[in-house]
matplotlib code that plots the C-alpha trace (Angstrom):
import matplotlib.pyplot as plt

x = [-0.1, 1.3, 2.3, 2.1, 3.6, 0.1, -3.8, -5.3, -7.8, -10.5, -9.5, -9.4, -12.7, -14.3, -12.8, -14.3, -17.6, -18.1, -17.1, -19.8, -22.4, -21.9, -22.2, -25.3, -26.7, -26.4, -28.1, -30.9, -31.4, -34.4, -36.7, -35.6, -36.1, -39.7, -40.5, -39.2, -41.3, -44.3, -43.3, -43.3, -46.4, -47.9, -48.9, -48.2, -45.2, -45.7, -43.0, -40.4, -37.4, -35.4, -36.1, -35.2, -32.0, -31.0, -31.8, -30.0, -27.1, -26.6, -26.7, -24.0, -21.8, -22.0, -21.1, -18.3, -16.8, -16.7, -15.2, -12.7, -11.5, -11.5, -9.1, -7.2, -6.8, -5.8, -3.9, -2.8, -2.4, 0.5, 2.7, 2.3, 5.1, 8.4, 9.2, 5.9, 6.1, 4.7, 1.9, 0.7, 0.8, -1.2, -3.9, -4.1, -4.5, -7.3, -9.1, -9.4, -10.5, -13.2, -14.3, -14.6, -16.4, -18.9, -19.2, -20.4, -22.3, -24.3, -25.9, -26.5, -28.2, -30.1, -31.3, -32.2, -34.2, -35.9, -36.6, -36.9, -38.7, -36.1, -36.2, -32.8, -31.1, -32.5, -31.2, -27.6, -27.8, -28.7, -26.0, -23.3, -23.9, -22.0, -19.0, -19.0, -19.1, -16.2, -14.1, -14.6, -13.9, -10.6, -10.0, -10.0, -8.3, -5.4, -5.2, -4.9, -2.3, -0.4, -0.9, -0.2, 1.9, 3.9, 3.9, 4.7, 2.5, 0.4, -2.9, -1.5, -2.0, -5.9, -5.6, -3.1, -3.2, -0.3, -1.4]
y = [0.0, 3.4, 5.8, 9.3, 12.4, 13.7, 13.4, 14.3, 17.1, 14.7, 12.8, 16.0, 17.1, 13.8, 13.9, 17.3, 16.4, 13.5, 15.4, 18.0, 15.3, 13.3, 16.6, 17.1, 13.5, 14.3, 17.6, 16.2, 13.0, 14.4, 14.6, 11.2, 9.6, 11.3, 9.9, 6.3, 6.4, 7.2, 4.3, 1.8, 3.1, 2.3, 5.9, 7.4, 9.7, 12.8, 14.0, 16.0, 17.8, 17.3, 13.6, 13.4, 15.3, 12.7, 9.7, 11.3, 12.4, 8.9, 7.5, 10.1, 9.2, 5.6, 6.6, 8.9, 6.4, 3.8, 6.2, 7.2, 3.4, 3.1, 6.1, 4.8, 1.5, 2.9, 6.1, 5.1, 7.4, 9.2, 7.3, 8.5, 10.7, 8.9, 9.8, 8.7, 5.5, 2.1, 2.2, 5.4, 4.3, 1.0, 3.2, 5.5, 2.5, 1.0, 4.3, 4.8, 1.4, 1.8, 5.2, 3.6, 0.6, 3.0, 5.2, 2.1, 0.2, 3.2, 4.1, 0.4, -0.2, 2.9, 2.1, -1.5, 0.3, 2.9, 1.2, -2.4, -1.6, -3.9, -3.0, -4.8, -2.7, 0.6, -0.6, -1.3, 1.9, 3.8, 1.8, 2.7, 6.5, 7.1, 4.9, 7.2, 10.3, 9.0, 8.1, 11.4, 13.3, 11.0, 11.8, 15.7, 15.5, 13.4, 15.8, 18.9, 17.2, 16.6, 20.2, 22.0, 19.5, 17.5, 20.3, 17.6, 19.2, 16.1, 18.4, 20.1, 16.7, 17.4, 21.1, 21.2, 18.7, 16.8, 15.8]
z = [0.0, -0.9, 1.9, 0.9, 2.8, 3.4, 2.6, -0.6, -1.0, -1.5, 1.6, 3.7, 2.4, 3.1, 6.8, 7.4, 5.7, 7.6, 11.0, 10.3, 9.4, 12.6, 14.8, 12.8, 13.5, 17.3, 17.0, 14.9, 17.5, 19.2, 16.0, 14.8, 18.3, 18.6, 15.2, 16.2, 19.3, 17.0, 14.8, 17.9, 19.1, 15.7, 14.8, 11.3, 11.1, 9.1, 6.9, 8.9, 7.3, 10.5, 10.4, 6.7, 7.3, 9.9, 7.6, 4.5, 6.8, 8.1, 4.3, 3.6, 6.6, 5.3, 1.8, 2.6, 5.2, 2.5, -0.1, 2.6, 3.2, -0.7, -1.1, 1.9, 0.2, -3.2, -2.2, 1.3, 4.3, 5.6, 8.3, 12.0, 13.3, 13.4, 16.9, 18.2, 20.7, 19.3, 21.9, 20.9, 17.2, 18.1, 20.0, 16.9, 14.7, 17.1, 17.4, 13.7, 13.3, 15.7, 14.2, 10.6, 12.2, 13.9, 10.8, 9.1, 11.8, 12.9, 9.8, 8.8, 12.1, 11.8, 8.3, 9.5, 12.2, 10.2, 7.0, 8.2, 11.5, 13.5, 17.1, 17.8, 15.3, 16.9, 20.3, 18.8, 17.0, 20.3, 22.4, 19.9, 20.4, 23.6, 22.0, 19.1, 21.2, 23.3, 20.3, 18.8, 21.8, 22.3, 18.5, 19.1, 22.3, 20.7, 17.6, 20.0, 22.0, 18.9, 17.9, 21.3, 23.3, 20.9, 18.3, 15.5, 12.8, 12.8, 12.4, 9.2, 7.5, 7.5, 6.8, 3.6, 0.8, -0.3, -3.9]

ax = plt.figure().add_subplot(projection="3d")
ax.plot(x, y, z, "-o")
ax.set_aspect("equal")
plt.show()
């Protein structure tokens, strides 16, 4: 697999698009939760643009996550900082793997619940929410730690493309 010096413009754009979409998914949780309660109670759900945005946002998170994985496979990703200790490199790999898993599993479980009426999928979807929140917080904290404590320029890779 190739090992470029930095991320491409497309990889950076997808990273930030997914970040915004994930924030939007959490912001729009209440309308979809209310609509799901109506579905569970056997009531008709009126069209709501906020529910539609949550559903389409989930579809986009899934599509963009898969696109990011395809780009990572074909183009590669820059290596971690050379001076980073092996345990931190492993933690970063595990953290990124977990983030990708949740960016795929949450939309799939949400779709199974919403379009398939699968209660268990809704429970799984809801159970993954705190894990995603924690992983995102750790990801942000690690990025800030690299930027302001280690000062290793790691965050520049997600700001400036290396085509």
